[in-house]
C-alpha positions in Angstrom: 130.1 80.3 86.9 127.5 77.7 87.5 124.5 78.5 88.0 123.8 75.4 90.3 121.0 76.4 93.3 122.7 75.7 96.7 121.6 72.2 98.2 119.7 73.4 101.0 117.5 76.4 98.9 113.9 77.2 99.0 111.3 76.5 96.1 112.2 79.5 93.8 109.5 81.7 93.2 106.9 80.7 90.9 107.1 77.1 91.6 104.8 74.7 94.2 105.5 76.2 97.6 104.1 72.9 98.8 107.8 71.8 98.5 109.2 74.1 101.0 110.2 72.5 104.7 111.3 73.7 107.3 114.4 73.2 109.6 116.0 75.4 112.4 114.1 78.2 114.0 113.3 78.7 118.1 110.8 76.1 117.5 113.4 73.3 116.9 115.2 71.7 120.1 115.9 68.1 121.3 112.0 67.2 121.9 111.2 68.3 118.8 114.2 65.9 117.6 113.0 63.3 119.1 110.0 63.3 118.3 110.6 63.3 114.0 113.2 60.7 114.6 110.6 58.4 116.5 108.3 59.2 113.5 110.4 58.6 111.3 111.2 54.9 112.9 107.7 54.2 112.9 107.0 54.7 109.5 109.8 52.3 108.3 108.6 50.1 110.0 105.1 50.5 108.7 106.6 50.3 105.4 109.3 47.0 106.1 105.6 45.5 107.6 104.0 46.0 104.1 107.3 44.7 102.2 109.9 43.6 103.9 113.3 44.9 103.2 116.0 43.7 105.9 118.7 46.8 104.8 115.9 48.8 107.0 116.4 47.1 110.0 119.5 48.5 111.3 118.3 52.2 110.5 115.1 51.2 111.7 116.6 51.0 115.4 118.9 54.4 114.6 116.2 56.2 114.3 114.1 54.5 117.5 117.9 54.6 119.4 118.8 58.5 118.6 115.1 59.7 118.9 115.4 57.9 122.7 118.7 59.3 123.5 117.3 62.3 122.6 113.7 62.2 124.3 116.0 61.1 127.2 118.0 64.7 127.4 115.0 66.6 126.9 113.3 64.8 130.4 117.0 65.4 131.9 116.7 69.2 131.6 113.1 69.7 132.6 114.0 67.5 135.3 117.1 69.4 136.7 115.1 72.6 135.9 112.5 71.1 138.7 115.6 70.1 141.2 116.7 73.6 140.9 112.9 75.3 141.5 112.9 73.3 144.7 116.3 74.6 146.1 118.3 71.1 145.5 121.9 73.0 145.3 124.0 70.0 143.8 126.4 71.2 141.0 125.5 68.6 138.8 122.2 69.8 138.3 123.3 73.7 137.2 122.6 74.3 133.1 126.3 74.9 132.2 127.0 71.9 134.0 124.9 69.3 133.0 125.2 70.5 129.1 128.4 70.1 129.4 127.8 66.2 130.3 125.1 65.5 127.8 127.5 66.7 125.2 129.9 64.0 126.4 127.7 60.8 126.8 125.5 59.0 124.4 124.8 56.2 127.2 121.3 55.5 127.3 122.0 53.2 130.3 124.0 56.6 132.1 121.1 59.2 130.6 118.4 56.4 132.0 120.3 56.7 135.4 120.6 60.0 135.7 117.2 60.7 134.7 115.8 57.9 137.1 118.2 60.2 139.6 116.1 63.4 138.9 112.7 61.9 139.2 113.3 60.2 142.4 115.1 63.6 144.0 111.0 65.1 143.0 108.1 64.5 145.4 106.7 62.4 142.6 105.1 59.4 145.2 104.8 56.4 142.8 106.2 57.9 139.5 109.8 58.6 140.8 111.0 56.5 138.3 110.6 55.0 135.1 108.2 51.9 134.9 109.5 48.8 134.3 108.6 47.9 130.8 110.2 51.4 129.5 113.4 50.6 132.1 113.7 46.9 130.4 113.5 48.3 127.0 116.0 51.2 127.8 118.6 48.1 129.2 117.7 46.1 126.2 118.9 48.9 123.8 122.0 50.3 125.9 123.3 46.8 126.1 123.2 46.1 121.8 124.9 49.9 121.6 126.6 51.5 125.0 128.0 54.2 123.0 125.8 55.4 120.2 127.8 53.6 117.5 126.7 49.9 116.8 123.9 50.9 114.6 125.5 53.9 112.8 128.3 51.6 110.9 129.0 48.1 109.9 132.2 47.5 112.1 133.3 49.7 115.6 136.1 50.4 117.8 136.9 48.2 120.6 140.2 48.7 123.3 142.2 51.8 123.2 145.7 52.8 122.3 147.5 49.7 120.7 144.6 47.5 121.8 142.5 49.3 119.3 140.5 47.1 117.2 138.0 47.7 114.3 135.4 44.5 114.6 132.3 43.6 113.4 129.1 45.8 114.6 127.3 42.3 114.1 129.4 39.7 113.5 127.0 37.0 113.9 123.6 36.7 111.7 120.2 37.1 114.1 116.7 36.6 113.8 114.8 39.8 115.1 111.0 39.8 115.7 110.8 43.2 114.4 107.2 44.6 115.0 107.7 43.4 119.1 111.2 44.9 119.1 109.6 48.0 117.0 106.9 48.2 119.6 108.8 48.6 122.5 111.1 50.9 121.7 108.0 52.8 120.0 106.9 52.7 123.5 109.9 53.6 125.6 110.6 56.7 123.4 107.1 57.7 123.9 106.8 57.0 127.6 110.3 59.4 127.6 108.8 62.2 125.5 105.6 62.4 126.2 104.5 60.7 129.6 107.7 62.5 131.5 107.5 66.0 130.1 104.1 65.9 130.7 104.4 64.5 134.2 107.5 67.4 134.6 105.4 69.6 133.3 102.4 69.2 135.6 104.9 69.4 138.5 106.1 72.6 137.1 102.7 73.7 137.7 102.6 72.7 141.2 105.5 74.3 141.7 104.8 77.4 140.5 101.3 77.3 142.6 103.4 76.2 145.9 105.5 79.6 145.1 102.5 81.8 144.5 100.7 80.8 147.6 104.2 81.1 149.7 103.9 84.7 148.7 100.0 85.3 150.0 101.1 83.9 153.1 
């Protein structure tokens, strides 16, 4: 019998406990994972700026893209929750229906459109949609990777059925201003993850205050 320890095991008794990392548990959700992917991308960008290595470029974009996707999904859930409190009766915002939809899509364009739609239905005034700079970054990201596959592999599938083909994900050599592109993606991800979530949290507090006042009246 092998004595080899499992891959995902804590530091053994008597070892340096500071080597233990934590995953899972009730604190882990799409927002916390989004923050991690965005931070990982930022760290890779810092490393690239100090020591440019082109093999890091696609992983950088993949981390930003996945972080942004998770941030959008988290914001959509929060927006739908606020809509339900406002007594909107659209079946699409019901929790189980929404979760099924979010599980089926990796489209940044679709997710951004859904979030904008939800924000527009809430009483947010001038903040009823994503700001132009964020929207532009998300549109550009969607154009590069519509379904979440372009930055995962060197090849992607196009067409369907008998017309399916495997083609290079990036057939043409490109030069990318990495610091500028990374900054735009960082800003977009941070805006969705922190800005929109804060906006919806404040709105939720407003809803609770209105509900409490209605009970008093």
